[in-house]
ZASELO-102280 format. One record per residue (C-alpha): x, y, z; residue in three letters. Coordinates in steps of 0.2 Angstrom, whole numbers, m for minus. Layout:
<site <X, Y, Z>, ALA> ...
This chain:
<site <m212, 399, m439>, UNK> <site <m213, 382, m431>, UNK> <site <m201, 376, m418>, UNK> <site <m190, 366, m430>, UNK> <site <m171, 369, m427>, UNK> <site <m165, 370, m445>, UNK> <site <m147, 375, m440>, UNK> <site <m145, 360, m429>, UNK> <site <m152, 349, m443>, UNK> <site <m141, 356, m456>, UNK> <site <m125, 352, m446>, UNK> <site <m129, 334, m447>, UNK> <site <m134, 334, m466>, UNK> <site <m123, 326, m479>, UNK> <site <m117, 333, m496>, UNK> <site <m122, 318, m506>, UNK> <site <m137, 318, m518>, UNK> <site <m154, 312, m512>, UNK> <site <m172, 316, m508>, UNK> <site <m179, 326, m494>, UNK> <site <m196, 326, m486>, UNK> <site <m203, 340, m476>, UNK> <site <m216, 336, m463>, UNK> <site <m229, 346, m454>, UNK> <site <m233, 346, m435>, UNK> <site <m245, 331, m437>, UNK> <site <m233, 321, m447>, UNK> <site <m241, 325, m464>, UNK> <site <m230, 326, m479>, UNK> <site <m229, 344, m485>, UNK> <site <m216, 343, m499>, UNK> <site <m204, 331, m508>, UNK> <site <m188, 337, m517>, UNK> <site <m172, 330, m524>, UNK> <site <m155, 337, m523>, UNK> <site <m138, 335, m530>, UNK> <site <m131, 341, m514>, UNK> <site <m143, 338, m499>, UNK> <site <m135, 350, m487>, UNK> <site <m134, 365, m499>, UNK> <site <m152, 362, m506>, UNK> <site <m161, 361, m489>, UNK> <site <m151, 376, m483>, UNK> <site <m158, 387, m497>, UNK> <site <m175, 386, m490>, UNK> <site <m170, 395, m474>, UNK> <site <m161, 410, m481>, UNK> <site <m166, 427, m474>, UNK> <site <m171, 434, m491>, UNK> <site <m173, 429, m509>, UNK> <site <m186, 416, m506>, UNK> <site <m204, 415, m514>, UNK> <site <m220, 417, m504>, UNK> <site <m224, 399, m507>, UNK> <site <m207, 394, m499>, UNK> <site <m210, 405, m484>, UNK> <site <m227, 397, m481>, UNK> <site <m220, 380, m483>, UNK> <site <m205, 384, m471>, UNK> <site <m218, 391, m458>, UNK> <site <m226, 374, m457>, UNK> <site <m210, 362, m456>, UNK> <site <m209, 352, m440>, UNK> <site <m197, 339, m446>, UNK> <site <m186, 334, m462>, UNK> <site <m182, 317, m467>, UNK> <site <m169, 313, m480>, UNK> <site <m164, 298, m491>, UNK> <site <m147, 298, m499>, UNK> <site <m144, 290, m516>, UNK> <site <m129, 286, m527>, UNK> <site <m134, 298, m541>, UNK> <site <m145, 313, m544>, UNK> <site <m154, 303, m557>, UNK> <site <m158, 290, m544>, UNK> <site <m165, 304, m533>, UNK> <site <m175, 311, m547>, UNK> <site <m184, 294, m550>, UNK> <site <m187, 292, m531>, UNK> <site <m194, 309, m530>, UNK> <site <m206, 305, m544>, UNK> <site <m212, 289, m535>, UNK> <site <m214, 298, m518>, UNK> <site <m224, 312, m526>, UNK> <site <m236, 300, m535>, UNK> <site <m238, 289, m519>, UNK> <site <m241, 303, m506>, UNK> <site <m246, 318, m517>, UNK> <site <m239, 332, m505>, UNK> <site <m249, 348, m505>, UNK> <site <m234, 359, m510>, UNK> <site <m228, 349, m525>, UNK> <site <m233, 351, m543>, UNK> <site <m245, 337, m545>, UNK> <site <m253, 328, m560>, UNK> <site <m272, 326, m558>, UNK> <site <m271, 309, m568>, UNK> <site <m256, 298, m567>, UNK> <site <m265, 282, m572>, UNK> <site <m257, 270, m585>, UNK> <site <m261, 272, m603>, UNK> <site <m272, 260, m612>, UNK> <site <m266, 248, m626>, UNK> <site <m274, 238, m640>, UNK> <site <m272, 220, m636>, UNK> <site <m272, 205, m649>, UNK> <site <m275, 189, m640>, UNK> <site <m268, 172, m645>, UNK> <site <m278, 157, m652>, UNK> <site <m287, 152, m668>, UNK> <site <m299, 166, m668>, UNK> <site <m289, 180, m658>, UNK> <site <m298, 195, m651>, UNK> <site <m294, 214, m652>, UNK> <site <m298, 224, m636>, UNK> <site <m293, 238, m625>, UNK> <site <m281, 234, m611>, UNK> <site <m274, 242, m596>, UNK> <site <m261, 236, m583>, UNK> <site <m246, 225, m583>, UNK> <site <m244, 218, m601>, UNK> <site <m243, 199, m595>, UNK> <site <m257, 191, m604>, UNK> <site <m251, 182, m620>, UNK> <site <m253, 191, m636>, UNK> <site <m247, 207, m644>, UNK> <site <m249, 225, m638>, UNK> <site <m250, 241, m648>, UNK> <site <m248, 258, m640>, UNK> <site <m249, 266, m628>, UNK> <site <m263, 277, m633>, UNK> <site <m266, 294, m625>, UNK> <site <m284, 289, m619>, UNK> <site <m297, 276, m619>, UNK> <site <m307, 286, m632>, UNK> <site <m292, 285, m644>, UNK> <site <m292, 266, m642>, UNK> <site <m311, 265, m644>, UNK> <site <m310, 275, m660>, UNK> <site <m296, 264, m667>, UNK> <site <m305, 248, m663>, UNK> <site <m321, 255, m671>, UNK> <site <m310, 259, m686>, UNK> <site <m302, 242, m687>, UNK> <site <m318, 233, m685>, UNK> <site <m325, 243, m701>, UNK> <site <m309, 239, m711>, UNK> <site <m305, 221, m704>, UNK> <site <m319, 212, m695>, UNK> <site <m309, 204, m681>, UNK> <site <m320, 200, m666>, UNK> <site <m319, 211, m651>, UNK> <site <m331, 202, m639>, UNK> <site <m326, 194, m623>, UNK> <site <m320, 176, m623>, UNK> <site <m334, 170, m612>, UNK> <site <m347, 179, m624>, UNK> <site <m338, 171, m639>, UNK> <site <m338, 153, m632>, UNK> <site <m357, 154, m627>, UNK> <site <m364, 159, m644>, UNK> <site <m376, 148, m653>, UNK> <site <m381, 161, m666>, UNK> <site <m372, 177, m674>, UNK> <site <m374, 192, m663>, UNK> <site <m378, 210, m669>, UNK> <site <m360, 213, m674>, UNK> <site <m362, 201, m688>, UNK> <site <m378, 208, m694>, UNK> <site <m370, 226, m696>, UNK> <site <m355, 218, m704>, UNK> <site <m343, 222, m691>, UNK> <site <m338, 203, m688>, UNK> <site <m338, 187, m698>, UNK> <site <m346, 177, m684>, UNK> <site <m331, 165, m680>, UNK> <site <m341, 160, m665>, UNK> <site <m353, 150, m675>, UNK> <site <m342, 144, m689>, UNK> <site <m347, 156, m702>, UNK> <site <m329, 160, m707>, UNK> <site <m314, 148, m709>, UNK> <site <m299, 149, m698>, UNK> <site <m288, 154, m714>, UNK> <site <m300, 168, m719>, UNK> <site <m301, 175, m702>, UNK> <site <m282, 174, m700>, UNK> <site <m280, 185, m716>, UNK> <site <m291, 198, m708>, UNK> <site <m280, 197, m692>, UNK> <site <m264, 199, m703>, UNK> <site <m271, 214, m711>, UNK> <site <m276, 222, m694>, UNK> <site <m258, 218, m688>, UNK> <site <m250, 227, m703>, UNK> <site <m261, 242, m700>, UNK> <site <m257, 243, m681>, UNK> <site <m238, 241, m686>, UNK> <site <m240, 256, m697>, UNK> <site <m238, 246, m713>, UNK> <site <m255, 250, m721>, UNK> <site <m247, 253, m737>, UNK> <site <m243, 235, m738>, UNK> <site <m261, 231, m735>, UNK> <site <m267, 243, m749>, UNK> <site <m255, 234, m761>, UNK> <site <m262, 217, m757>, UNK> <site <m280, 223, m758>, UNK> <site <m276, 232, m775>, UNK> <site <m269, 215, m782>, UNK> <site <m285, 206, m776>, UNK> <site <m296, 219, m783>, UNK> <site <m288, 218, m800>, UNK> <site <m289, 199, m799>, UNK> <site <m308, 199, m794>, UNK> <site <m311, 211, m808>, UNK> <site <m302, 200, m821>, UNK> <site <m313, 185, m815>, UNK> <site <m329, 196, m817>, UNK> <site <m332, 196, m798>, UNK> <site <m337, 214, m798>, UNK> <site <m346, 214, m781>, UNK> <site <m330, 207, m773>, UNK> <site <m319, 220, m783>, UNK> <site <m331, 234, m776>, UNK> <site <m328, 228, m758>, UNK> <site <m309, 229, m761>, UNK> <site <m311, 246, m769>, UNK> <site <m321, 253, m754>, UNK> <site <m308, 245, m742>, UNK> <site <m294, 253, m751>, UNK> <site <m302, 270, m751>, UNK> <site <m306, 269, m732>, UNK> <site <m288, 264, m729>, UNK> <site <m281, 279, m739>, UNK> <site <m292, 291, m729>, UNK> <site <m286, 284, m713>, UNK> <site <m268, 286, m719>, UNK> <site <m271, 305, m723>, UNK> <site <m279, 307, m706>, UNK> <site <m267, 297, m695>, UNK> <site <m250, 298, m701>, UNK> <site <m237, 311, m697>, UNK> <site <m227, 318, m712>, UNK> <site <m209, 312, m713>, UNK> <site <m210, 302, m697>, UNK> <site <m208, 283, m694>, UNK> <site <m203, 281, m676>, UNK> <site <m209, 284, m658>, UNK> <site <m210, 301, m650>, UNK> <site <m220, 312, m639>, UNK> <site <m223, 331, m641>, UNK> <site <m226, 340, m625>, UNK> <site <m231, 358, m624>, UNK> <site <m235, 369, m608>, UNK> <site <m245, 385, m606>, UNK> <site <m246, 396, m590>, UNK> <site <m257, 410, m586>, UNK> <site <m263, 417, m569>, UNK> <site <m254, 404, m559>, UNK> <site <m263, 390, m568>, UNK> <site <m254, 378, m580>, UNK> <site <m259, 367, m594>, UNK> <site <m249, 353, m602>, UNK> <site <m253, 346, m619>, UNK> <site <m246, 329, m624>, UNK> <site <m246, 322, m642>, UNK> <site <m242, 304, m644>, UNK> <site <m234, 297, m660>, UNK> <site <m230, 279, m662>, UNK> <site <m224, 271, m678>, UNK> <site <m226, 287, m687>, UNK> <site <m245, 287, m682>, UNK> <site <m253, 301, m673>, UNK> <site <m263, 292, m659>, UNK> <site <m270, 308, m653>, UNK> <site <m267, 320, m639>, UNK> <site <m271, 322, m620>, UNK> <site <m273, 338, m609>, UNK> <site <m267, 339, m591>, UNK> <site <m270, 353, m578>, UNK> <site <m257, 350, m564>, UNK> <site <m260, 357, m547>, UNK> <site <m249, 369, m537>, UNK> <site <m241, 378, m552>, UNK> <site <m243, 396, m545>, UNK> <site <m224, 398, m542>, UNK> <site <m216, 389, m557>, UNK> <site <m211, 394, m574>, UNK> <site <m213, 384, m590>, UNK> <site <m197, 375, m588>, UNK> <site <m200, 371, m570>, UNK> <site <m217, 364, m575>, UNK> <site <m210, 354, m589>, UNK> <site <m197, 346, m578>, UNK> <site <m210, 342, m564>, UNK> <site <m222, 335, m577>, UNK> <site <m209, 324, m587>, UNK> <site <m202, 316, m571>, UNK> <site <m219, 311, m564>, UNK> <site <m226, 307, m581>, UNK> <site <m212, 295, m586>, UNK> <site <m204, 291, m570>, UNK> <site <m206, 274, m562>, UNK> <site <m207, 264, m578>, UNK> <site <m227, 265, m578>, UNK> <site <m227, 271, m595>, UNK> <site <m215, 267, m610>, UNK> <site <m203, 281, m613>, UNK> <site <m201, 285, m632>, UNK> <site <m184, 288, m640>, UNK> <site <m187, 307, m641>, UNK> <site <m198, 320, m632>, UNK> <site <m200, 336, m641>, UNK> <site <m204, 351, m629>, UNK> <site <m211, 368, m631>, UNK> <site <m199, 377, m619>, UNK> <site <m181, 373, m612>, UNK> <site <m184, 360, m599>, UNK> <site <m177, 362, m582>, UNK> <site <m163, 349, m579>, UNK> <site <m166, 342, m596>, UNK> <site <m149, 332, m596>, UNK> <site <m153, 324, m579>, UNK> <site <m170, 319, m585>, UNK> <site <m162, 312, m601>, UNK> <site <m150, 302, m591>, UNK> <site <m163, 296, m578>, UNK> <site <m176, 291, m590>, UNK> <site <m163, 283, m602>, UNK> <site <m157, 272, m587>, UNK> <site <m175, 267, m583>, UNK> <site <m179, 263, m601>, UNK> <site <m163, 254, m605>, UNK> <site <m159, 265, m620>, UNK> <site <m155, 283, m625>, UNK> <site <m169, 296, m622>, UNK> <site <m167, 313, m630>, UNK> <site <m177, 329, m624>, UNK> <site <m177, 341, m639>, UNK> <site <m181, 360, m639>, UNK> <site <m172, 369, m653>, UNK> <site <m181, 362, m668>, UNK> <site <m183, 366, m686>, UNK> <site <m195, 362, m700>, UNK> <site <m209, 349, m698>, UNK> <site <m205, 345, m680>, UNK> <site <m205, 363, m675>, UNK> <site <m223, 364, m683>, UNK> <site <m228, 349, m672>, UNK> <site <m222, 358, m656>, UNK> <site <m231, 374, m661>, UNK> <site <m247, 364, m664>, UNK> <site <m246, 357, m647>, UNK> <site <m242, 374, m639>, UNK> <site <m257, 381, m648>, UNK> <site <m268, 367, m641>, UNK> <site <m261, 370, m624>, UNK> <site <m266, 389, m625>, UNK> <site <m283, 385, m631>, UNK> <site <m286, 372, m618>, UNK> <site <m280, 384, m604>, UNK> <site <m291, 398, m611>, UNK> <site <m306, 387, m610>, UNK> <site <m301, 381, m593>, UNK> <site <m300, 398, m586>, UNK> <site <m315, 404, m595>, UNK> <site <m334, 404, m592>, UNK> <site <m334, 385, m591>, UNK> <site <m322, 383, m576>, UNK> <site <m336, 378, m564>, UNK> <site <m342, 364, m576>, UNK> <site <m324, 358, m577>, UNK> <site <m323, 358, m558>, UNK> <site <m339, 347, m557>, UNK> <site <m332, 335, m570>, UNK> <site <m316, 334, m561>, UNK> <site <m325, 330, m545>, UNK> <site <m335, 317, m553>, UNK> <site <m319, 310, m561>, UNK> <site <m312, 308, m543>, UNK> <site <m328, 302, m535>, UNK> <site <m329, 288, m548>, UNK> <site <m310, 284, m549>, UNK> <site <m310, 287, m568>, UNK> <site <m294, 288, m578>, UNK> <site <m300, 302, m588>, UNK> <site <m311, 317, m587>, UNK> <site <m329, 311, m591>, UNK> <site <m332, 323, m606>, UNK> <site <m348, 315, m613>, UNK> <site <m362, 309, m601>, UNK> <site <m378, 302, m607>, UNK> <site <m393, 299, m596>, UNK> <site <m409, 289, m599>, UNK> <site <m426, 291, m590>, UNK> <site <m443, 282, m593>, UNK> <site <m460, 291, m592>, UNK> <site <m478, 284, m593>, UNK> <site <m495, 285, m584>, UNK> <site <m500, 268, m578>, UNK> <site <m491, 260, m593>, UNK> <site <m499, 272, m606>, UNK> <site <m489, 281, m619>, UNK> <site <m472, 276, m613>, UNK> <site <m458, 287, m618>, UNK> <site <m439, 285, m615>, UNK> <site <m428, 300, m615>, UNK> <site <m410, 302, m618>, UNK> <site <m401, 318, m614>, UNK> <site <m382, 322, m617>, UNK> <site <m370, 333, m608>, UNK> <site <m354, 337, m616>, UNK> <site <m341, 346, m605>, UNK> <site <m354, 348, m591>, UNK> <site <m366, 357, m602>, UNK> <site <m382, 351, m611>, UNK> <site <m380, 346, m629>, UNK> <site <m398, 347, m635>, UNK> <site <m394, 343, m653>, UNK> <site <m390, 326, m647>, UNK> <site <m405, 323, m636>, UNK> <site <m417, 309, m642>, UNK> <site <m434, 302, m637>, UNK> <site <m440, 284, m640>, UNK> <site <m458, 280, m641>, UNK> <site <m459, 263, m633>, UNK> <site <m470, 249, m641>, UNK> <site <m474, 231, m639>, UNK> <site <m469, 230, m620>, UNK> <site <m480, 226, m606>, UNK> <site <m488, 241, m598>, UNK> <site <m477, 248, m584>, UNK> <site <m462, 236, m588>, UNK> <site <m449, 249, m586>, UNK> <site <m435, 236, m588>, UNK> <site <m441, 231, m605>, UNK> <site <m444, 249, m610>, UNK> <site <m426, 254, m605>, UNK> <site <m419, 239, m614>, UNK> <site <m428, 244, m630>, UNK> <site <m422, 262, m629>, UNK> <site <m404, 257, m625>, UNK> <site <m404, 245, m640>, UNK> <site <m411, 257, m652>, UNK> <site <m399, 271, m646>, UNK> <site <m383, 261, m645>, UNK> <site <m385, 250, m660>, UNK> <site <m385, 266, m670>, UNK> <site <m370, 273, m661>, UNK> <site <m361, 256, m663>, UNK> <site <m363, 258, m682>, UNK> <site <m354, 274, m682>, UNK> <site <m368, 287, m680>, UNK> <site <m360, 296, m666>, UNK> <site <m348, 294, m651>, UNK> <site <m351, 283, m636>, UNK> <site <m352, 292, m619>, UNK> <site <m339, 291, m606>, UNK> <site <m352, 289, m592>, UNK> <site <m370, 282, m594>, UNK> <site <m382, 288, m580>, UNK> <site <m398, 278, m578>, UNK> <site <m412, 283, m567>, UNK> <site <m414, 268, m556>, UNK> <site <m404, 255, m546>, UNK> <site <m396, 238, m548>, UNK> <site <m410, 231, m559>, UNK> <site <m408, 244, m572>, UNK> <site <m389, 242, m571>, UNK> <site <m392, 224, m575>, UNK> <site <m402, 228, m591>, UNK> <site <m388, 239, m597>, UNK> <site <m374, 226, m593>, UNK> <site <m383, 213, m603>, UNK> <site <m386, 224, m618>, UNK> <site <m368, 231, m618>, UNK> <site <m362, 213, m618>, UNK> <site <m373, 209, m633>, UNK> <site <m367, 225, m642>, UNK> <site <m349, 222, m636>, UNK> <site <m348, 240, m629>, UNK> <site <m333, 242, m617>, UNK> <site <m326, 256, m608>, UNK> <site <m342, 265, m604>, UNK> <site <m344, 268, m585>, UNK> <site <m362, 264, m580>, UNK> <site <m370, 273, m565>, UNK> <site <m387, 271, m557>, UNK> <site <m395, 285, m548>, UNK> <site <m409, 278, m536>, UNK> <site <m421, 290, m528>, UNK> <site <m426, 289, m510>, UNK> <site <m444, 284, m505>, UNK> <site <m449, 303, m505>, UNK> <site <m439, 306, m521>, UNK> <site <m432, 322, m514>, UNK> <site <m415, 329, m517>, UNK> <site <m402, 323, m505>, UNK> <site <m409, 305, m503>, UNK> <site <m401, 298, m519>, UNK> <site <m391, 282, m519>, UNK> <site <m378, 279, m532>, UNK> <site <m374, 262, m539>, UNK> <site <m359, 258, m550>, UNK> <site <m359, 242, m561>, UNK> <site <m343, 235, m553>, UNK> <site <m343, 238, m534>, UNK> <site <m355, 228, m523>, UNK> <site <m358, 242, m511>, UNK> <site <m367, 258, m517>, UNK> <site <m357, 274, m519>, UNK> <site <m360, 287, m506>, UNK> <site <m358, 306, m510>, UNK> <site <m364, 320, m499>, UNK> <site <m379, 330, m506>, UNK> <site <m368, 345, m507>, UNK> <site <m354, 337, m517>, UNK> <site <m350, 345, m533>, UNK> <site <m351, 328, m542>, UNK> <site <m368, 325, m535>, UNK> <site <m374, 342, m541>, UNK> <site <m369, 338, m559>, UNK> <site <m377, 321, m558>, UNK> <site <m393, 328, m551>, UNK> <site <m394, 341, m564>, UNK> <site <m392, 328, m578>, UNK> <site <m405, 317, m570>, UNK> <site <m417, 331, m568>, UNK> <site <m415, 336, m586>, UNK> <site <m418, 318, m592>, UNK> <site <m434, 318, m581>, UNK> <site <m440, 334, m588>, UNK> <site <m437, 329, m606>, UNK> <site <m445, 312, m604>, UNK> <site <m461, 319, m595>, UNK> <site <m463, 332, m609>, UNK> <site <m462, 319, m622>, UNK> <site <m474, 307, m613>, UNK> <site <m487, 321, m611>, UNK> <site <m486, 326, m629>, UNK> <site <m488, 308, m634>, UNK> <site <m502, 305, m622>, UNK> <site <m511, 321, m627>, UNK> <site <m510, 316, m645>, UNK> <site <m517, 299, m641>, UNK> <site <m532, 306, m631>, UNK> <site <m537, 318, m645>, UNK> <site <m535, 307, m659>, UNK> <site <m546, 292, m664>, UNK> <site <m538, 276, m667>, UNK> <site <m549, 275, m683>, UNK> <site <m539, 290, m690>, UNK> <site <m524, 279, m692>, UNK> <site <m532, 266, m703>, UNK> <site <m528, 269, m722>, UNK> <site <m544, 270, m733>, UNK> <site <m555, 275, m719>, UNK> <site <m559, 293, m722>, UNK> <site <m570, 306, m713>, UNK> <site <m586, 301, m721>, UNK> <site <m584, 282, m718>, UNK> <site <m578, 285, m700>, UNK> <site <m594, 295, m697>, UNK> <site <m605, 282, m704>, UNK> <site <m596, 268, m695>, UNK> <site <m599, 277, m678>, UNK> <site <m617, 281, m683>, UNK> <site <m621, 263, m687>, UNK> <site <m613, 256, m671>, UNK> <site <m617, 271, m659>, UNK> <site <m599, 274, m654>, UNK> <site <m581, 268, m654>, UNK> <site <m583, 255, m640>, UNK> <site <m596, 246, m650>, UNK> <site <m585, 247, m666>, UNK> <site <m571, 239, m656>, UNK> <site <m583, 224, m651>, UNK> <site <m589, 221, m669>, UNK> <site <m583, 207, m679>, UNK> <site <m577, 208, m697>, UNK> <site <m594, 202, m704>, UNK> <site <m603, 216, m694>, UNK> <site <m591, 229, m700>, UNK> <site <m593, 224, m718>, UNK> <site <m612, 227, m718>, UNK> <site <m609, 246, m715>, UNK> <site <m611, 255, m732>, UNK> <site <m594, 260, m739>, UNK> <site <m585, 247, m729>, UNK> <site <m577, 233, m739>, UNK> <site <m572, 216, m732>, UNK> <site <m553, 220, m733>, UNK> <site <m556, 237, m725>, UNK> <site <m567, 228, m712>, UNK> <site <m552, 217, m708>, UNK> <site <m540, 232, m706>, UNK> <site <m553, 240, m694>, UNK> <site <m554, 224, m684>, UNK> <site <m535, 221, m683>, UNK> <site <m533, 239, m677>, UNK> <site <m543, 234, m661>, UNK> <site <m536, 216, m660>, UNK> <site <m517, 217, m663>, UNK> <site <m514, 200, m656>, UNK> <site <m521, 192, m672>, UNK> <site <m537, 185, m664>, UNK> <site <m549, 179, m678>, UNK> <site <m566, 186, m679>, UNK> 
């Protein structure tokens, strides 16, 4: 027990509602709490019996207590939430991620842009969301681009174009930047995208059906087929995204507790559309039950006005102080907010679904992959990411003095190798030893395919290199209009030994410093080593094949007998390479067209004989 005189302090304490802050010997904040009656609530910590082990440990460290009186308990609840977020006391239940949620933003102007947006919604235009994660926004934007080709490029990129970009070539944009679509036609795509985001895709389908019939009547069958495919895509989206019987905004929140570890699952429904779910693992949940965890989570998650509060929140367990939370959140939102637990029918099934997801996520969290999750969480904190980096891709280039250059891409999902997604790229038509050009070629081939929907984009892209390699990635991602991927460069030291690496992020000017023993650095080093191994293996295979295979074997029409005669006539491959077309054509069995093919094999630049 510290020297804190709690009896003398309690004699001066008020009975009004408010917030109390318990401080340690060095002034550090240990715990923040709220109370309807400050004197009674603080006194309960100093009882002789009936207190938990956690409270006993907390009381033993108290050196001082500060209080802030408020007018109402609801006001105290919001102040408590803000203090917990700001100071993150060690004994409070804490959310690992309390960043703002992303939105889809439609800008203003003759050719508006759709984009992912975070922060205060002050830029002109319309906002849709919030979405549960940046992944959900990217998925929605990718889907919208397939249905309605509204541009998603940066305004600076849009204004500087003199020719259509790759998005036009893969039919994800109508190239308004170079005038290939009229303002009226573009506005029609924007209007359809707005209807879809507002949850009115049925109206879009009706319009497209009318246009399909009109095009068919006018014998414009290709246009009618395009409308038909668009309608089919929209109907599939409806089946996947819309919640049965629901047209409003609500969140579904379920908790699971096991072994002192808690998991919270949040499903987000806006305008009747299921925007996806998100998983949280709050800290310091060892001495709370499900209701206490729900109360602490909801007050921090919605408190302070950082996130829009839906009109109704469905919860899996009776929430501690639900009425107080309803009043406080309602006052903050300026309208009524309901927290509902006893549910029937379809809504009950939604809560059961969220509870099942919470239990599954918690089992996985506590299972064999706990160490991988801890390393991912360490990387998330080190990079300041809003979400756990579930998918990480890494590129490495391998060659011997420019010979047989191979680029390798390895993929880690949830901290473990996903070898089914590994890829190698044989690099061609770049200068020998030009690692930048080789990296650019591999990245373009990889992410053009992913941008066309052949797979998910990574959360983090790790490049074996420094600022120069990061510049290559940034230029390519601008061309492909890829946003939301964190790009990280891992530069080796002069000796290329572990512990001497330097990390470069694409945004900060200064390199990121992580100690060699840090869990995040262990993960990055493992991924980089795996990419290096995979690249070297591919390079050695390609180099070995090239050194055991004659270049003559790749020439069509030049079989074993003709190859032997050719080598016999010239005395070896080196002399064959020096020969002109006329000389080659004099060899028995070698026609002039075949001689031209042989010559071109050794002179790819098109030099005439």
